[in-house]
mmCIF file as Biopython writes it, N, C-alpha, C and O atoms, coordinates in Angstrom:
data_model
#
loop_
_atom_site.group_PDB
_atom_site.id
_atom_site.type_symbol
_atom_site.label_atom_id
_atom_site.label_alt_id
_atom_site.label_comp_id
_atom_site.label_asym_id
_atom_site.label_entity_id
_atom_site.label_seq_id
_atom_site.pdbx_PDB_ins_code
_atom_site.Cartn_x
_atom_site.Cartn_y
_atom_site.Cartn_z
_atom_site.occupancy
_atom_site.B_iso_or_equiv
_atom_site.auth_seq_id
_atom_site.auth_asym_id
_atom_site.pdbx_PDB_model_num
ATOM 1   N N  . MET A ? 1  ? 1.205  -38.085 152.196 1.0 0.0 1  A 1 
ATOM 2   C CA . MET A ? 1  ? 2.152  -37.785 151.146 1.0 0.0 1  A 1 
ATOM 3   C C  . MET A ? 1  ? 1.873  -36.366 150.555 1.0 0.0 1  A 1 
ATOM 4   O O  . MET A ? 1  ? 0.724  -36.074 150.225 1.0 0.0 1  A 1 
ATOM 5   N N  . PRO A ? 2  ? 2.853  -35.520 150.422 1.0 0.0 2  A 1 
ATOM 6   C CA . PRO A ? 2  ? 2.543  -34.168 149.886 1.0 0.0 2  A 1 
ATOM 7   C C  . PRO A ? 2  ? 2.254  -34.206 148.385 1.0 0.0 2  A 1 
ATOM 8   O O  . PRO A ? 2  ? 2.600  -35.158 147.686 1.0 0.0 2  A 1 
ATOM 9   N N  . LYS A ? 3  ? 1.616  -33.149 147.924 1.0 0.0 3  A 1 
ATOM 10  C CA . LYS A ? 3  ? 1.270  -33.049 146.519 1.0 0.0 3  A 1 
ATOM 11  C C  . LYS A ? 3  ? 2.518  -32.867 145.679 1.0 0.0 3  A 1 
ATOM 12  O O  . LYS A ? 3  ? 3.486  -32.275 146.158 1.0 0.0 3  A 1 
ATOM 13  N N  . MET A ? 4  ? 2.539  -33.365 144.412 1.0 0.0 4  A 1 
ATOM 14  C CA . MET A ? 4  ? 3.654  -33.118 143.522 1.0 0.0 4  A 1 
ATOM 15  C C  . MET A ? 4  ? 3.483  -31.700 142.985 1.0 0.0 4  A 1 
ATOM 16  O O  . MET A ? 4  ? 2.389  -31.297 142.590 1.0 0.0 4  A 1 
ATOM 17  N N  . LYS A ? 5  ? 4.587  -30.950 142.977 1.0 0.0 5  A 1 
ATOM 18  C CA . LYS A ? 5  ? 4.548  -29.601 142.445 1.0 0.0 5  A 1 
ATOM 19  C C  . LYS A ? 5  ? 4.889  -29.505 140.980 1.0 0.0 5  A 1 
ATOM 20  O O  . LYS A ? 5  ? 5.702  -30.265 140.455 1.0 0.0 5  A 1 
ATOM 21  N N  . THR A ? 6  ? 4.259  -28.569 140.342 1.0 0.0 6  A 1 
ATOM 22  C CA . THR A ? 6  ? 4.540  -28.258 138.907 1.0 0.0 6  A 1 
ATOM 23  C C  . THR A ? 6  ? 5.950  -27.639 138.809 1.0 0.0 6  A 1 
ATOM 24  O O  . THR A ? 6  ? 6.329  -26.816 139.643 1.0 0.0 6  A 1 
ATOM 25  N N  . HIS A ? 7  ? 6.686  -28.024 137.830 1.0 0.0 7  A 1 
ATOM 26  C CA . HIS A ? 7  ? 7.972  -27.372 137.600 1.0 0.0 7  A 1 
ATOM 27  C C  . HIS A ? 7  ? 7.724  -25.999 136.948 1.0 0.0 7  A 1 
ATOM 28  O O  . HIS A ? 7  ? 7.304  -25.912 135.794 1.0 0.0 7  A 1 
ATOM 29  N N  . ARG A ? 8  ? 7.992  -24.941 137.709 1.0 0.0 8  A 1 
ATOM 30  C CA . ARG A ? 8  ? 7.521  -23.565 137.299 1.0 0.0 8  A 1 
ATOM 31  C C  . ARG A ? 8  ? 8.242  -23.113 136.040 1.0 0.0 8  A 1 
ATOM 32  O O  . ARG A ? 8  ? 7.674  -22.373 135.237 1.0 0.0 8  A 1 
ATOM 33  N N  . GLY A ? 9  ? 9.486  -23.545 135.855 1.0 0.0 9  A 1 
ATOM 34  C CA . GLY A ? 9  ? 10.244 -23.144 134.665 1.0 0.0 9  A 1 
ATOM 35  C C  . GLY A ? 9  ? 9.627  -23.762 133.444 1.0 0.0 9  A 1 
ATOM 36  O O  . GLY A ? 9  ? 9.537  -23.101 132.409 1.0 0.0 9  A 1 
ATOM 37  N N  . ALA A ? 10 ? 9.194  -25.010 133.517 1.0 0.0 10 A 1 
ATOM 38  C CA . ALA A ? 10 ? 8.559  -25.735 132.442 1.0 0.0 10 A 1 
ATOM 39  C C  . ALA A ? 10 ? 7.175  -25.140 132.187 1.0 0.0 10 A 1 
ATOM 40  O O  . ALA A ? 10 ? 6.770  -25.017 131.031 1.0 0.0 10 A 1 
ATOM 41  N N  . ALA A ? 11 ? 6.455  -24.775 133.213 1.0 0.0 11 A 1 
ATOM 42  C CA . ALA A ? 11 ? 5.136  -24.246 133.095 1.0 0.0 11 A 1 
ATOM 43  C C  . ALA A ? 11 ? 5.136  -22.961 132.287 1.0 0.0 11 A 1 
ATOM 44  O O  . ALA A ? 11 ? 4.177  -22.680 131.569 1.0 0.0 11 A 1 
ATOM 45  N N  . LYS A ? 12 ? 6.244  -22.145 132.401 1.0 0.0 12 A 1 
ATOM 46  C CA . LYS A ? 12 ? 6.354  -20.896 131.653 1.0 0.0 12 A 1 
ATOM 47  C C  . LYS A ? 12 ? 6.758  -21.110 130.238 1.0 0.0 12 A 1 
ATOM 48  O O  . LYS A ? 12 ? 6.555  -20.213 129.421 1.0 0.0 12 A 1 
ATOM 49  N N  . ARG A ? 13 ? 7.333  -22.266 129.875 1.0 0.0 13 A 1 
ATOM 50  C CA . ARG A ? 13 ? 7.866  -22.526 128.571 1.0 0.0 13 A 1 
ATOM 51  C C  . ARG A ? 13 ? 7.023  -23.402 127.677 1.0 0.0 13 A 1 
ATOM 52  O O  . ARG A ? 13 ? 7.129  -23.342 126.453 1.0 0.0 13 A 1 
ATOM 53  N N  . PHE A ? 14 ? 6.171  -24.232 128.302 1.0 0.0 14 A 1 
ATOM 54  C CA . PHE A ? 14 ? 5.368  -25.164 127.476 1.0 0.0 14 A 1 
ATOM 55  C C  . PHE A ? 14 ? 3.894  -24.949 127.726 1.0 0.0 14 A 1 
ATOM 56  O O  . PHE A ? 14 ? 3.486  -24.429 128.764 1.0 0.0 14 A 1 
ATOM 57  N N  . GLU A ? 15 ? 3.113  -25.356 126.762 1.0 0.0 15 A 1 
ATOM 58  C CA . GLU A ? 15 ? 1.654  -25.224 126.781 1.0 0.0 15 A 1 
ATOM 59  C C  . GLU A ? 15 ? 1.033  -26.502 126.265 1.0 0.0 15 A 1 
ATOM 60  O O  . GLU A ? 15 ? 1.450  -27.043 125.241 1.0 0.0 15 A 1 
ATOM 61  N N  . ILE A ? 16 ? 0.031  -26.979 126.986 1.0 0.0 16 A 1 
ATOM 62  C CA . ILE A ? 16 ? -0.664 -28.178 126.498 1.0 0.0 16 A 1 
ATOM 63  C C  . ILE A ? 16 ? -2.002 -27.739 125.962 1.0 0.0 16 A 1 
ATOM 64  O O  . ILE A ? 16 ? -2.805 -27.122 126.662 1.0 0.0 16 A 1 
ATOM 65  N N  . LYS A ? 17 ? -2.231 -28.072 124.688 1.0 0.0 17 A 1 
ATOM 66  C CA . LYS A ? 17 ? -3.451 -27.737 124.011 1.0 0.0 17 A 1 
ATOM 67  C C  . LYS A ? 17 ? -4.561 -28.672 124.421 1.0 0.0 17 A 1 
ATOM 68  O O  . LYS A ? 17 ? -4.319 -29.703 125.049 1.0 0.0 17 A 1 
ATOM 69  N N  . ARG A ? 18 ? -5.790 -28.308 124.061 1.0 0.0 18 A 1 
ATOM 70  C CA . ARG A ? 18 ? -6.924 -29.182 124.413 1.0 0.0 18 A 1 
ATOM 71  C C  . ARG A ? 18 ? -6.872 -30.524 123.715 1.0 0.0 18 A 1 
ATOM 72  O O  . ARG A ? 18 ? -7.435 -31.508 124.194 1.0 0.0 18 A 1 
ATOM 73  N N  . THR A ? 19 ? -6.175 -30.559 122.547 1.0 0.0 19 A 1 
ATOM 74  C CA . THR A ? 19 ? -6.050 -31.791 121.837 1.0 0.0 19 A 1 
ATOM 75  C C  . THR A ? 19 ? -5.027 -32.747 122.469 1.0 0.0 19 A 1 
ATOM 76  O O  . THR A ? 19 ? -4.971 -33.929 122.128 1.0 0.0 19 A 1 
ATOM 77  N N  . GLY A ? 20 ? -4.221 -32.212 123.396 1.0 0.0 20 A 1 
ATOM 78  C CA . GLY A ? 20 ? -3.186 -33.000 124.053 1.0 0.0 20 A 1 
ATOM 79  C C  . GLY A ? 20 ? -1.800 -32.712 123.525 1.0 0.0 20 A 1 
ATOM 80  O O  . GLY A ? 20 ? -0.812 -33.237 124.039 1.0 0.0 20 A 1 
ATOM 81  N N  . LYS A ? 21 ? -1.720 -31.851 122.465 1.0 0.0 21 A 1 
ATOM 82  C CA . LYS A ? 21 ? -0.391 -31.534 121.936 1.0 0.0 21 A 1 
ATOM 83  C C  . LYS A ? 21 ? 0.351  -30.667 122.944 1.0 0.0 21 A 1 
ATOM 84  O O  . LYS A ? 21 ? -0.241 -29.816 123.608 1.0 0.0 21 A 1 
ATOM 85  N N  . VAL A ? 22 ? 1.681  -30.903 123.050 1.0 0.0 22 A 1 
ATOM 86  C CA . VAL A ? 22 ? 2.539  -30.078 123.878 1.0 0.0 22 A 1 
ATOM 87  C C  . VAL A ? 22 ? 3.282  -29.139 122.994 1.0 0.0 22 A 1 
ATOM 88  O O  . VAL A ? 22 ? 4.021  -29.590 122.119 1.0 0.0 22 A 1 
ATOM 89  N N  . MET A ? 23 ? 3.126  -27.833 123.174 1.0 0.0 23 A 1 
ATOM 90  C CA . MET A ? 23 ? 3.712  -26.823 122.268 1.0 0.0 23 A 1 
ATOM 91  C C  . MET A ? 23 ? 4.855  -26.126 123.012 1.0 0.0 23 A 1 
ATOM 92  O O  . MET A ? 23 ? 4.901  -26.047 124.240 1.0 0.0 23 A 1 
ATOM 93  N N  . ARG A ? 24 ? 5.783  -25.620 122.168 1.0 0.0 24 A 1 
ATOM 94  C CA . ARG A ? 24 ? 6.919  -24.858 122.675 1.0 0.0 24 A 1 
ATOM 95  C C  . ARG A ? 24 ? 7.263  -23.723 121.776 1.0 0.0 24 A 1 
ATOM 96  O O  . ARG A ? 24 ? 6.795  -23.706 120.637 1.0 0.0 24 A 1 
ATOM 97  N N  . ARG A ? 25 ? 8.067  -22.747 122.212 1.0 0.0 25 A 1 
ATOM 98  C CA . ARG A ? 25 ? 8.531  -21.687 121.381 1.0 0.0 25 A 1 
ATOM 99  C C  . ARG A ? 25 ? 9.692  -22.183 120.530 1.0 0.0 25 A 1 
ATOM 100 O O  . ARG A ? 25 ? 10.376 -23.134 120.906 1.0 0.0 25 A 1 
ATOM 101 N N  . LYS A ? 26 ? 9.914  -21.551 119.398 1.0 0.0 26 A 1 
ATOM 102 C CA . LYS A ? 26 ? 11.032 -21.891 118.533 1.0 0.0 26 A 1 
ATOM 103 C C  . LYS A ? 26 ? 12.310 -21.284 119.059 1.0 0.0 26 A 1 
ATOM 104 O O  . LYS A ? 26 ? 12.258 -20.253 119.730 1.0 0.0 26 A 1 
ATOM 105 N N  . ALA A ? 27 ? 13.433 -21.868 118.790 1.0 0.0 27 A 1 
ATOM 106 C CA . ALA A ? 27 ? 14.736 -21.327 119.201 1.0 0.0 27 A 1 
ATOM 107 C C  . ALA A ? 27 ? 15.256 -20.330 118.193 1.0 0.0 27 A 1 
ATOM 108 O O  . ALA A ? 27 ? 14.786 -20.289 117.056 1.0 0.0 27 A 1 
ATOM 109 N N  . TYR A ? 28 ? 16.226 -19.524 118.602 1.0 0.0 28 A 1 
ATOM 110 C CA . TYR A ? 28 ? 17.025 -18.613 117.781 1.0 0.0 28 A 1 
ATOM 111 C C  . TYR A ? 28 ? 16.253 -17.318 117.412 1.0 0.0 28 A 1 
ATOM 112 O O  . TYR A ? 28 ? 16.709 -16.579 116.541 1.0 0.0 28 A 1 
ATOM 113 N N  . GLY A ? 29 ? 15.147 -17.040 118.024 1.0 0.0 29 A 1 
ATOM 114 C CA . GLY A ? 29 ? 14.310 -15.926 117.603 1.0 0.0 29 A 1 
ATOM 115 C C  . GLY A ? 29 ? 14.391 -14.677 118.515 1.0 0.0 29 A 1 
ATOM 116 O O  . GLY A ? 29 ? 13.557 -13.778 118.408 1.0 0.0 29 A 1 
ATOM 117 N N  . SER A ? 30 ? 15.387 -14.629 119.399 1.0 0.0 30 A 1 
ATOM 118 C CA . SER A ? 30 ? 15.378 -13.529 120.382 1.0 0.0 30 A 1 
ATOM 119 C C  . SER A ? 30 ? 16.439 -12.487 120.175 1.0 0.0 30 A 1 
ATOM 120 O O  . SER A ? 30 ? 16.245 -11.361 120.633 1.0 0.0 30 A 1 
ATOM 121 N N  . HIS A ? 31 ? 17.525 -12.761 119.535 1.0 0.0 31 A 1 
ATOM 122 C CA . HIS A ? 31 ? 18.573 -11.745 119.342 1.0 0.0 31 A 1 
ATOM 123 C C  . HIS A ? 31 ? 19.373 -12.028 118.079 1.0 0.0 31 A 1 
ATOM 124 O O  . HIS A ? 31 ? 19.230 -13.095 117.482 1.0 0.0 31 A 1 
ATOM 125 N N  . ILE A ? 32 ? 20.227 -11.070 117.657 1.0 0.0 32 A 1 
ATOM 126 C CA . ILE A ? 32 ? 20.940 -11.081 116.385 1.0 0.0 32 A 1 
ATOM 127 C C  . ILE A ? 32 ? 19.934 -11.303 115.298 1.0 0.0 32 A 1 
ATOM 128 O O  . ILE A ? 32 ? 20.038 -12.271 114.545 1.0 0.0 32 A 1 
ATOM 129 N N  . LEU A ? 33 ? 18.934 -10.406 115.194 1.0 0.0 33 A 1 
ATOM 130 C CA . LEU A ? 33 ? 17.880 -10.498 114.247 1.0 0.0 33 A 1 
ATOM 131 C C  . LEU A ? 33 ? 18.177 -9.796  112.959 1.0 0.0 33 A 1 
ATOM 132 O O  . LEU A ? 33 ? 17.468 -9.995  111.972 1.0 0.0 33 A 1 
ATOM 133 N N  . THR A ? 34 ? 19.226 -8.963  112.933 1.0 0.0 34 A 1 
ATOM 134 C CA . THR A ? 34 ? 19.504 -8.173  111.691 1.0 0.0 34 A 1 
ATOM 135 C C  . THR A ? 34 ? 19.895 -9.059  110.511 1.0 0.0 34 A 1 
ATOM 136 O O  . THR A ? 34 ? 19.571 -8.752  109.364 1.0 0.0 34 A 1 
ATOM 137 N N  . LYS A ? 35 ? 20.596 -10.167 110.797 1.0 0.0 35 A 1 
ATOM 138 C CA . LYS A ? 35 ? 21.055 -11.007 109.711 1.0 0.0 35 A 1 
ATOM 139 C C  . LYS A ? 35 ? 20.043 -12.070 109.279 1.0 0.0 35 A 1 
ATOM 140 O O  . LYS A ? 35 ? 20.261 -12.780 108.298 1.0 0.0 35 A 1 
ATOM 141 N N  . LYS A ? 36 ? 18.956 -12.172 110.004 1.0 0.0 36 A 1 
ATOM 142 C CA . LYS A ? 36 ? 17.921 -13.153 109.693 1.0 0.0 36 A 1 
ATOM 143 C C  . LYS A ? 36 ? 16.841 -12.557 108.775 1.0 0.0 36 A 1 
ATOM 144 O O  . LYS A ? 36 ? 16.443 -11.406 108.956 1.0 0.0 36 A 1 
ATOM 145 N N  . SER A ? 37 ? 16.382 -13.313 107.822 1.0 0.0 37 A 1 
ATOM 146 C CA . SER A ? 37 ? 15.394 -12.851 106.865 1.0 0.0 37 A 1 
ATOM 147 C C  . SER A ? 37 ? 14.029 -12.641 107.629 1.0 0.0 37 A 1 
ATOM 148 O O  . SER A ? 37 ? 13.774 -13.220 108.685 1.0 0.0 37 A 1 
ATOM 149 N N  . SER A ? 38 ? 13.198 -11.783 107.015 1.0 0.0 38 A 1 
ATOM 150 C CA . SER A ? 38 ? 11.886 -11.499 107.523 1.0 0.0 38 A 1 
ATOM 151 C C  . SER A ? 38 ? 11.080 -12.763 107.584 1.0 0.0 38 A 1 
ATOM 152 O O  . SER A ? 38 ? 10.384 -12.992 108.573 1.0 0.0 38 A 1 
ATOM 153 N N  . LYS A ? 39 ? 11.144 -13.624 106.533 1.0 0.0 39 A 1 
ATOM 154 C CA . LYS A ? 39 ? 10.420 -14.881 106.480 1.0 0.0 39 A 1 
ATOM 155 C C  . LYS A ? 39 ? 10.822 -15.784 107.711 1.0 0.0 39 A 1 
ATOM 156 O O  . LYS A ? 39 ? 9.970  -16.336 108.407 1.0 0.0 39 A 1 
ATOM 157 N N  . ARG A ? 40 ? 12.138 -15.892 107.926 1.0 0.0 40 A 1 
ATOM 158 C CA . ARG A ? 40 ? 12.601 -16.665 109.011 1.0 0.0 40 A 1 
ATOM 159 C C  . ARG A ? 40 ? 12.138 -16.139 110.377 1.0 0.0 40 A 1 
ATOM 160 O O  . ARG A ? 40 ? 11.712 -16.909 111.238 1.0 0.0 40 A 1 
ATOM 161 N N  . LYS A ? 41 ? 12.230 -14.796 110.560 1.0 0.0 41 A 1 
ATOM 162 C CA . LYS A ? 41 ? 11.793 -14.226 111.817 1.0 0.0 41 A 1 
ATOM 163 C C  . LYS A ? 41 ? 10.285 -14.422 112.027 1.0 0.0 41 A 1 
ATOM 164 O O  . LYS A ? 41 ? 9.835  -14.664 113.147 1.0 0.0 41 A 1 
ATOM 165 N N  . ARG A ? 42 ? 9.537  -14.319 110.976 1.0 0.0 42 A 1 
ATOM 166 C CA . ARG A ? 42 ? 8.081  -14.539 111.067 1.0 0.0 42 A 1 
ATOM 167 C C  . ARG A ? 42 ? 7.751  -15.957 111.490 1.0 0.0 42 A 1 
ATOM 168 O O  . ARG A ? 42 ? 6.779  -16.183 112.211 1.0 0.0 42 A 1 
ATOM 169 N N  . SER A ? 43 ? 8.567  -16.931 111.038 1.0 0.0 43 A 1 
ATOM 170 C CA . SER A ? 43 ? 8.312  -18.313 111.447 1.0 0.0 43 A 1 
ATOM 171 C C  . SER A ? 43 ? 8.605  -18.608 112.923 1.0 0.0 43 A 1 
ATOM 172 O O  . SER A ? 43 ? 8.110  -19.580 113.492 1.0 0.0 43 A 1 
ATOM 173 N N  . PHE A ? 44 ? 9.423  -17.739 113.522 1.0 0.0 44 A 1 
ATOM 174 C CA . PHE A ? 44 ? 9.699  -17.897 114.963 1.0 0.0 44 A 1 
ATOM 175 C C  . PHE A ? 44 ? 8.498  -17.572 115.836 1.0 0.0 44 A 1 
ATOM 176 O O  . PHE A ? 44 ? 8.431  -17.980 116.995 1.0 0.0 44 A 1 
ATOM 177 N N  . ARG A ? 45 ? 7.536  -16.820 115.259 1.0 0.0 45 A 1 
ATOM 178 C CA . ARG A ? 45 ? 6.376  -16.479 116.071 1.0 0.0 45 A 1 
ATOM 179 C C  . ARG A ? 45 ? 5.466  -17.642 116.334 1.0 0.0 45 A 1 
ATOM 180 O O  . ARG A ? 45 ? 4.805  -17.692 117.371 1.0 0.0 45 A 1 
ATOM 181 N N  . GLN A ? 46 ? 5.417  -18.589 115.407 1.0 0.0 46 A 1 
ATOM 182 C CA . GLN A ? 46 ? 4.512  -19.760 115.593 1.0 0.0 46 A 1 
ATOM 183 C C  . GLN A ? 46 ? 5.053  -20.671 116.683 1.0 0.0 46 A 1 
ATOM 184 O O  . GLN A ? 46 ? 6.265  -20.748 116.882 1.0 0.0 46 A 1 
ATOM 185 N N  . LYS A ? 47 ? 4.174  -21.353 117.383 1.0 0.0 47 A 1 
ATOM 186 C CA . LYS A ? 47 ? 4.606  -22.357 118.291 1.0 0.0 47 A 1 
ATOM 187 C C  . LYS A ? 47 ? 4.887  -23.671 117.534 1.0 0.0 47 A 1 
ATOM 188 O O  . LYS A ? 47 ? 4.378  -23.901 116.437 1.0 0.0 47 A 1 
ATOM 189 N N  . GLN A ? 48 ? 5.674  -24.477 118.132 1.0 0.0 48 A 1 
ATOM 190 C CA . GLN A ? 48 ? 5.988  -25.805 117.444 1.0 0.0 48 A 1 
ATOM 191 C C  . GLN A ? 48 ? 5.689  -26.898 118.444 1.0 0.0 48 A 1 
ATOM 192 O O  . GLN A ? 48 ? 5.792  -26.686 119.652 1.0 0.0 48 A 1 
ATOM 193 N N  . GLU A ? 49 ? 5.320  -28.064 117.950 1.0 0.0 49 A 1 
ATOM 194 C CA . GLU A ? 49 ? 5.021  -29.186 118.767 1.0 0.0 49 A 1 
ATOM 195 C C  . GLU A ? 49 ? 6.347  -29.789 119.297 1.0 0.0 49 A 1 
ATOM 196 O O  . GLU A ? 49 ? 7.346  -29.877 118.584 1.0 0.0 49 A 1 
ATOM 197 N N  . VAL A ? 50 ? 6.301  -30.203 120.599 1.0 0.0 50 A 1 
ATOM 198 C CA . VAL A ? 50 ? 7.444  -30.876 121.179 1.0 0.0 50 A 1 
ATOM 199 C C  . VAL A ? 50 ? 7.643  -32.211 120.555 1.0 0.0 50 A 1 
ATOM 200 O O  . VAL A ? 50 ? 6.672  -32.919 120.285 1.0 0.0 50 A 1 
ATOM 201 N N  . SER A ? 51 ? 8.900  -32.591 120.309 1.0 0.0 51 A 1 
ATOM 202 C CA . SER A ? 51 ? 9.203  -33.882 119.693 1.0 0.0 51 A 1 
ATOM 203 C C  . SER A ? 51 ? 8.744  -35.040 120.559 1.0 0.0 51 A 1 
ATOM 204 O O  . SER A ? 51 ? 8.714  -34.931 121.785 1.0 0.0 51 A 1 
ATOM 205 N N  . PRO A ? 52 ? 8.378  -36.171 119.912 1.0 0.0 52 A 1 
ATOM 206 C CA . PRO A ? 52 ? 7.801  -37.310 120.665 1.0 0.0 52 A 1 
ATOM 207 C C  . PRO A ? 52 ? 8.760  -37.831 121.741 1.0 0.0 52 A 1 
ATOM 208 O O  . PRO A ? 52 ? 8.322  -38.347 122.770 1.0 0.0 52 A 1 
ATOM 209 N N  . GLN A ? 53 ? 10.048 -37.697 121.503 1.0 0.0 53 A 1 
ATOM 210 C CA . GLN A ? 53 ? 11.032 -38.200 122.498 1.0 0.0 53 A 1 
ATOM 211 C C  . GLN A ? 53 ? 11.024 -37.383 123.791 1.0 0.0 53 A 1 
ATOM 212 O O  . GLN A ? 53 ? 11.411 -37.903 124.837 1.0 0.0 53 A 1 
ATOM 213 N N  . ASP A ? 54 ? 10.586 -36.095 123.748 1.0 0.0 54 A 1 
ATOM 214 C CA . ASP A ? 54 ? 10.614 -35.244 124.865 1.0 0.0 54 A 1 
ATOM 215 C C  . ASP A ? 54 ? 9.297  -35.076 125.554 1.0 0.0 54 A 1 
ATOM 216 O O  . ASP A ? 54 ? 9.273  -34.542 126.663 1.0 0.0 54 A 1 
ATOM 217 N N  . ILE A ? 55 ? 8.181  -35.501 124.968 1.0 0.0 55 A 1 
ATOM 218 C CA . ILE A ? 55 ? 6.859  -35.318 125.483 1.0 0.0 55 A 1 
ATOM 219 C C  . ILE A ? 55 ? 6.739  -35.837 126.904 1.0 0.0 55 A 1 
ATOM 220 O O  . ILE A ? 55 ? 6.201  -35.164 127.783 1.0 0.0 55 A 1 
ATOM 221 N N  . GLY A ? 56 ? 7.257  -37.063 127.121 1.0 0.0 56 A 1 
ATOM 222 C CA . GLY A ? 56 ? 7.139  -37.662 128.393 1.0 0.0 56 A 1 
ATOM 223 C C  . GLY A ? 56 ? 7.760  -36.847 129.536 1.0 0.0 56 A 1 
ATOM 224 O O  . GLY A ? 56 ? 7.166  -36.683 130.602 1.0 0.0 56 A 1 
ATOM 225 N N  . SER A ? 57 ? 8.946  -36.355 129.284 1.0 0.0 57 A 1 
ATOM 226 C CA . SER A ? 57 ? 9.627  -35.586 130.390 1.0 0.0 57 A 1 
ATOM 227 C C  . SER A ? 57 ? 8.951  -34.230 130.620 1.0 0.0 57 A 1 
ATOM 228 O O  . SER A ? 57 ? 8.891  -33.738 131.746 1.0 0.0 57 A 1 
ATOM 229 N N  . VAL A ? 58 ? 8.456  -33.647 129.556 1.0 0.0 58 A 1 
ATOM 230 C CA . VAL A ? 58 ? 7.720  -32.365 129.672 1.0 0.0 58 A 1 
ATOM 231 C C  . VAL A ? 58 ? 6.444  -32.576 130.490 1.0 0.0 58 A 1 
ATOM 232 O O  . VAL A ? 58 ? 6.155  -31.811 131.410 1.0 0.0 58 A 1 
ATOM 233 N N  . ARG A ? 59 ? 5.695  -33.607 130.150 1.0 0.0 59 A 1 
ATOM 234 C CA . ARG A ? 59 ? 4.466  -33.874 130.844 1.0 0.0 59 A 1 
ATOM 235 C C  . ARG A ? 59 ? 4.728  -34.222 132.308 1.0 0.0 59 A 1 
ATOM 236 O O  . ARG A ? 59 ? 3.928  -33.876 133.178 1.0 0.0 59 A 1 
ATOM 237 N N  . ARG A ? 60 ? 5.829  -34.895 132.582 1.0 0.0 60 A 1 
ATOM 238 C CA . ARG A ? 60 ? 6.201  -35.194 133.947 1.0 0.0 60 A 1 
ATOM 239 C C  . ARG A ? 60 ? 6.421  -33.940 134.751 1.0 0.0 60 A 1 
ATOM 240 O O  . ARG A ? 60 ? 5.989  -33.809 135.896 1.0 0.0 60 A 1 
ATOM 241 N N  . MET A ? 61 ? 7.126  -33.002 134.092 1.0 0.0 61 A 1 
ATOM 242 C CA . MET A ? 61 ? 7.392  -31.662 134.766 1.0 0.0 61 A 1 
ATOM 243 C C  . MET A ? 61 ? 6.089  -30.892 134.993 1.0 0.0 61 A 1 
ATOM 244 O O  . MET A ? 61 ? 5.950  -30.174 135.983 1.0 0.0 61 A 1 
ATOM 245 N N  . LEU A ? 62 ? 5.161  -31.045 134.093 1.0 0.0 62 A 1 
ATOM 246 C CA . LEU A ? 62 ? 3.903  -30.313 134.174 1.0 0.0 62 A 1 
ATOM 247 C C  . LEU A ? 62 ? 2.828  -31.132 134.933 1.0 0.0 62 A 1 
ATOM 248 O O  . LEU A ? 62 ? 1.723  -30.640 135.160 1.0 0.0 62 A 1 
ATOM 249 N N  . ARG A ? 63 ? 3.156  -32.362 135.318 1.0 0.0 63 A 1 
ATOM 250 C CA . ARG A ? 63 ? 2.282  -33.272 136.049 1.0 0.0 63 A 1 
ATOM 251 C C  . ARG A ? 63 ? 0.951  -33.534 135.324 1.0 0.0 63 A 1 
ATOM 252 O O  . ARG A ? 63 ? -0.135 -33.477 135.901 1.0 0.0 63 A 1 
ATOM 253 N N  . GLN A ? 64 ? 1.110  -33.827 134.005 1.0 0.0 64 A 1 
ATOM 254 C CA . GLN A ? 64 ? -0.084 -34.114 133.153 1.0 0.0 64 A 1 
ATOM 255 C C  . GLN A ? 64 ? 0.038  -35.511 132.625 1.0 0.0 64 A 1 
ATOM 256 O O  . GLN A ? 64 ? 0.322  -35.693 131.441 1.0 0.0 64 A 1 
ATOM 257 N N  . GLY A ? 65 ? -0.165 -36.508 133.457 1.0 0.0 65 A 1 
ATOM 258 C CA . GLY A ? 65 ? -0.122 -37.871 132.960 1.0 0.0 65 A 1 
ATOM 259 C C  . GLY A ? 65 ? 1.197  -38.424 132.804 1.0 0.0 65 A 1 
ATOM 260 O O  . GLY A ? 65 ? 1.340  -39.574 132.389 1.0 0.0 65 A 1 
#
């Protein structure tokens, strides 16, 4: 049986921390930034945890349990 391959698109978008948390980038932070406040743009820099409903599918794509 061949090895299961990692979904390369998911590997570039998600990160699994040592604690087991699955992190992602926030949406809406890449363009049309002139109308967004500095506070809002600053919050886009932080990573956010993937919602519990989606963790299973993300882990499946990353082959992590």
